[in-house]
VMD Tcl script that builds the backbone (N, CA, C; Angstrom):
set m [mol new atoms 120]
animate dup $m
set s [atomselect $m all]
$s set {name element resname resid chain x y z} {
  {N N MET 1 A 214.445 182.124 122.941}
  {CA C MET 1 A 214.362 183.592 123.833}
  {C C MET 1 A 214.151 184.358 123.332}
  {N N PRO 2 A 213.880 184.760 121.983}
  {CA C PRO 2 A 213.473 186.116 121.975}
  {C C PRO 2 A 211.693 186.213 122.012}
  {N N SER 3 A 211.185 185.023 122.242}
  {CA C SER 3 A 209.670 184.948 122.711}
  {C C SER 3 A 209.368 185.365 124.229}
  {N N LEU 4 A 210.480 185.772 125.036}
  {CA C LEU 4 A 210.058 185.868 125.898}
  {C C LEU 4 A 209.443 187.439 126.157}
  {N N PRO 5 A 210.595 188.233 125.742}
  {CA C PRO 5 A 210.634 189.488 125.772}
  {C C PRO 5 A 209.560 190.243 124.967}
  {N N THR 6 A 208.666 189.373 124.327}
  {CA C THR 6 A 207.751 189.904 123.450}
  {C C THR 6 A 206.493 189.184 124.020}
  {N N VAL 7 A 206.288 188.117 124.533}
  {CA C VAL 7 A 205.412 187.540 125.734}
  {C C VAL 7 A 205.204 188.543 126.804}
  {N N LEU 8 A 205.711 188.955 127.482}
  {CA C LEU 8 A 205.591 189.274 128.953}
  {C C LEU 8 A 205.205 190.892 128.989}
  {N N PRO 9 A 205.459 191.784 128.047}
  {CA C PRO 9 A 205.070 192.853 127.995}
  {C C PRO 9 A 203.427 192.951 127.132}
  {N N ARG 10 A 203.305 191.833 126.233}
  {CA C ARG 10 A 201.907 191.613 125.747}
  {C C ARG 10 A 200.978 191.501 126.765}
  {N N ASN 11 A 201.784 190.650 128.079}
  {CA C ASN 11 A 200.873 189.983 128.775}
  {C C ASN 11 A 200.231 191.486 129.649}
  {N N ARG 12 A 201.676 191.711 130.154}
  {CA C ARG 12 A 201.378 193.349 131.085}
  {C C ARG 12 A 200.465 194.154 130.551}
  {N N PHE 13 A 200.414 194.393 128.771}
  {CA C PHE 13 A 199.711 195.360 128.587}
  {C C PHE 13 A 198.098 194.930 128.453}
  {N N ASN 14 A 198.172 193.945 128.297}
  {CA C ASN 14 A 196.494 192.852 128.324}
  {C C ASN 14 A 195.805 193.218 129.713}
  {N N SER 15 A 196.702 193.023 130.607}
  {CA C SER 15 A 196.214 193.027 132.083}
  {C C SER 15 A 195.914 194.088 131.995}
  {N N GLU 16 A 196.722 195.475 132.057}
  {CA C GLU 16 A 196.534 196.942 132.188}
  {C C GLU 16 A 195.080 197.887 131.420}
  {N N SER 17 A 195.109 196.835 130.132}
  {CA C SER 17 A 194.204 197.538 129.480}
  {C C SER 17 A 192.747 196.711 129.669}
  {N N GLN 18 A 192.848 195.182 130.455}
  {CA C GLN 18 A 191.627 194.823 130.914}
  {C C GLN 18 A 191.205 195.706 132.353}
  {N N THR 19 A 192.117 196.038 133.406}
  {CA C THR 19 A 191.616 196.914 134.417}
  {C C THR 19 A 190.927 198.115 133.968}
  {N N MET 20 A 191.931 199.002 132.902}
  {CA C MET 20 A 191.146 200.038 132.412}
  {C C MET 20 A 189.953 199.874 132.049}
  {N N THR 21 A 189.702 199.129 130.993}
  {CA C THR 21 A 188.130 198.889 130.552}
  {C C THR 21 A 187.163 198.547 131.465}
  {N N SER 22 A 187.193 197.749 132.651}
  {CA C SER 22 A 186.681 197.705 133.752}
  {C C SER 22 A 186.264 198.834 134.719}
  {N N SER 23 A 187.549 199.400 134.823}
  {CA C SER 23 A 187.429 200.895 135.450}
  {C C SER 23 A 186.597 201.449 134.379}
  {N N LEU 24 A 186.723 201.849 133.516}
  {CA C LEU 24 A 185.869 203.260 132.633}
  {C C LEU 24 A 184.562 202.538 132.384}
  {N N LYS 25 A 184.527 200.882 132.684}
  {CA C LYS 25 A 182.808 200.352 132.829}
  {C C LYS 25 A 182.249 200.685 134.090}
  {N N MET 26 A 183.000 201.184 135.231}
  {CA C MET 26 A 182.205 201.073 136.365}
  {C C MET 26 A 182.082 202.613 136.681}
  {N N MET 27 A 182.880 203.276 136.177}
  {CA C MET 27 A 182.809 204.871 135.809}
  {C C MET 27 A 181.166 205.231 135.164}
  {N N LYS 28 A 181.395 204.162 134.152}
  {CA C LYS 28 A 180.307 204.948 133.149}
  {C C LYS 28 A 178.782 204.121 133.705}
  {N N SER 29 A 179.085 202.956 134.409}
  {CA C SER 29 A 177.670 202.884 135.189}
  {C C SER 29 A 177.339 203.727 136.091}
  {N N MET 30 A 178.394 204.389 137.193}
  {CA C MET 30 A 178.018 205.127 137.998}
  {C C MET 30 A 177.595 206.534 137.572}
  {N N LEU 31 A 178.011 207.389 136.548}
  {CA C LEU 31 A 177.544 208.417 136.171}
  {C C LEU 31 A 175.975 208.121 135.474}
  {N N LEU 32 A 175.900 206.566 135.034}
  {CA C LEU 32 A 174.572 206.317 134.439}
  {C C LEU 32 A 173.543 206.536 135.603}
  {N N ASN 33 A 174.052 205.682 136.882}
  {CA C ASN 33 A 173.157 206.063 138.256}
  {C C ASN 33 A 173.125 207.401 138.559}
  {N N VAL 34 A 173.495 207.810 138.814}
  {CA C VAL 34 A 173.407 209.512 139.057}
  {C C VAL 34 A 172.551 210.439 138.200}
  {N N SER 35 A 173.012 210.004 137.019}
  {CA C SER 35 A 172.216 210.826 136.311}
  {C C SER 35 A 170.838 210.373 135.923}
  {N N GLY 36 A 170.278 209.092 135.947}
  {CA C GLY 36 A 169.343 208.397 135.714}
  {C C GLY 36 A 168.836 208.245 136.942}
  {N N GLY 37 A 169.340 208.268 138.243}
  {CA C GLY 37 A 168.525 208.203 139.618}
  {C C GLY 37 A 167.785 209.471 139.581}
  {N N ASP 38 A 168.309 210.489 139.366}
  {CA C ASP 38 A 167.474 212.028 139.415}
  {C C ASP 38 A 166.221 211.806 139.166}
  {N N LYS 39 A 166.069 211.241 137.795}
  {CA C LYS 39 A 164.777 211.172 136.784}
  {C C LYS 39 A 163.669 210.252 137.321}
  {N N ARG 40 A 164.251 208.927 137.535}
  {CA C ARG 40 A 163.222 208.124 138.075}
  {C C ARG 40 A 162.335 208.322 139.335}
}
mol reanalyze $m
mol bondsrecalc $m
mol representation Tube
mol addrep $m
């Protein structure tokens, strides 16, 4: 029984961190495209 309460929050945190990292990557690529698009 003690394994369930520890596993569920960890999975939720992992999924949230993955979505955060993916959104950060998208923001970075968008910023790079905006800043680099003018110079090219």
